[in-house]
matplotlib code that plots the C-alpha trace (Angstrom):
import matplotlib.pyplot as plt

x = [18.2, 20.6, 22.6, 22.8, 23.9, 26.7, 27.5, 27.9, 30.2, 32.6, 32.8, 33.6, 36.7, 37.6, 37.9, 39.5, 42.2, 42.7, 43.1, 45.7, 47.7, 47.8, 49.0, 51.5, 53.2, 53.5, 53.1, 56.1, 57.8, 56.6, 55.7, 53.5, 51.5, 51.1, 50.0, 47.2, 45.8, 45.8, 43.7, 41.3, 41.1, 40.1, 37.9, 35.7, 35.8, 34.3, 31.5, 30.7, 31.0, 26.4, 26.6, 28.6, 26.5, 23.4, 21.0, 18.5, 16.4, 13.5, 14.5, 12.9, 9.8, 9.3, 10.0, 7.5, 5.0, 5.4, 5.4, 1.6, 1.0, 2.2, 0.4, -3.2, -2.9, -2.3, -5.3, -7.3, -6.0, -6.6, -10.2, -11.3, -9.8, -11.7, -14.9, -14.1, -13.6, -17.1, -18.9, -17.6, -18.3, -21.7, -22.8, -21.7, -23.4, -26.2, -26.0, -25.1, -28.3, -30.0, -28.8, -29.9, -33.5, -33.6, -33.0, -35.9, -38.4, -38.6, -38.5, -36.4, -35.2, -31.8, -29.6, -26.7, -25.5, -21.7, -20.0, -17.1, -14.2, -11.3, -12.2, -16.2, -18.2, -22.0, -23.9, -27.2, -29.2, -32.9, -35.3, -38.3, -40.8, -43.5, -41.6, -43.3, -42.7, -40.3, -38.4, -38.3, -36.6, -34.3, -33.0, -32.7, -30.6, -28.4, -28.1, -26.8, -24.5, -23.0, -22.6, -22.8, -25.9, -27.6, -31.4, -32.1, -29.9, -32.3, -35.3, -38.0, -40.6, -43.4]
y = [33.4, 34.7, 31.3, 30.6, 33.6, 33.0, 29.5, 30.8, 33.7, 31.3, 28.8, 31.6, 32.9, 29.3, 28.7, 32.2, 31.5, 28.1, 29.7, 32.2, 29.4, 27.1, 29.8, 31.0, 27.5, 27.0, 23.8, 21.6, 19.9, 17.7, 20.8, 22.2, 18.8, 18.5, 22.3, 21.8, 18.4, 20.5, 23.2, 20.6, 19.0, 22.8, 23.5, 20.0, 20.9, 24.2, 22.9, 20.1, 21.8, 22.5, 18.8, 18.7, 21.2, 19.9, 18.9, 15.9, 17.1, 17.1, 13.5, 11.2, 13.6, 12.8, 9.1, 8.9, 10.9, 8.3, 5.1, 6.3, 7.0, 3.4, 1.9, 3.9, 2.8, -1.0, -0.9, 0.6, -1.9, -5.2, -3.5, -3.4, -7.1, -8.4, -6.6, -8.0, -11.2, -11.1, -10.0, -12.8, -15.5, -14.1, -14.1, -17.8, -18.9, -17.4, -18.8, -22.2, -22.0, -21.1, -24.0, -26.8, -24.8, -24.9, -28.7, -29.1, -26.9, -24.8, -20.4, -18.7, -15.6, -15.9, -13.6, -15.0, -12.9, -13.7, -13.3, -10.9, -13.5, -13.2, -14.7, -14.2, -17.2, -17.8, -17.3, -16.8, -17.2, -15.7, -17.5, -16.4, -18.3, -21.0, -24.1, -27.6, -29.1, -31.5, -29.3, -27.3, -30.1, -30.9, -27.8, -26.9, -30.2, -29.3, -26.0, -27.1, -29.9, -28.3, -24.5, -24.7, -22.8, -24.3, -24.5, -21.6, -19.5, -20.1, -18.1, -19.1, -16.8, -17.8]
z = [-1.4, 0.5, 0.8, -2.6, -3.3, -0.7, -2.1, -5.8, -4.7, -2.7, -5.6, -7.6, -5.4, -5.0, -8.9, -9.0, -6.5, -8.3, -11.4, -9.7, -8.1, -11.2, -13.1, -10.8, -10.5, -14.6, -16.2, -15.2, -12.4, -9.0, -7.3, -9.6, -10.1, -6.1, -6.2, -9.1, -7.0, -4.1, -5.9, -6.9, -3.6, -2.3, -5.1, -4.5, -0.7, -1.4, -3.6, -1.5, 1.4, 1.7, 1.3, 4.5, 6.4, 5.5, 8.3, 8.4, 11.4, 9.1, 7.6, 10.9, 10.5, 6.3, 7.0, 9.9, 8.1, 5.2, 7.3, 8.6, 4.9, 4.1, 7.1, 6.1, 2.5, 3.6, 5.9, 3.1, 0.5, 3.2, 3.8, 0.3, -0.2, 2.8, 1.3, -2.2, -0.6, 1.5, -1.8, -3.9, -0.8, -0.4, -4.1, -4.6, -1.6, -3.2, -6.3, -4.9, -2.8, -5.7, -7.9, -5.2, -5.4, -8.9, -9.0, -7.0, -9.1, -6.6, -7.3, -4.3, -3.3, -1.4, 0.7, 3.1, 6.0, 6.5, 10.0, 10.7, 10.5, 8.2, 5.6, 6.2, 6.3, 5.7, 9.1, 8.1, 5.4, 4.1, 1.7, 0.1, -1.8, -2.2, -0.8, -0.3, 3.2, 1.5, -0.6, 2.5, 4.4, 1.4, 1.1, 5.0, 5.4, 2.4, 4.0, 7.1, 5.6, 2.9, 4.1, 7.9, 8.3, 11.6, 11.0, 13.5, 11.3, 8.2, 7.9, 5.6, 4.3, 2.0]

ax = plt.figure().add_subplot(projection="3d")
ax.plot(x, y, z, "-o")
ax.set_aspect("equal")
plt.show()
């Protein structure tokens, strides 16, 4: 608060000094115009002095903090996008298997497990339900060929 008071006193004193000098010079003449110009420059410099003395020590620390926050937000967004993509891939893979099972008149429960790649891919599947050996063979081949899930990663229950 004290520095603001000092600043206002300095600006007020400079304005009064400029007004006195301009009043003493009169209104006409080249010298009068030059003095008015110098008085205006003096007043502008007095107003701008705090900007010249402004210290930017905290600026680097502030931008560093902002960079860290931006990186954290970006990482969070990437994780959310990866999780959403994994959920879509999982649900569509399960729907694909259920659709193929339905075409064979088989009622199944399907759970797909994904790997940790980017993008994630199906790596294993758990299938539950009463399935004839023929339908199981057809579905197992389809899962292997179409989805790349090896027969040893297909766990059949029921």
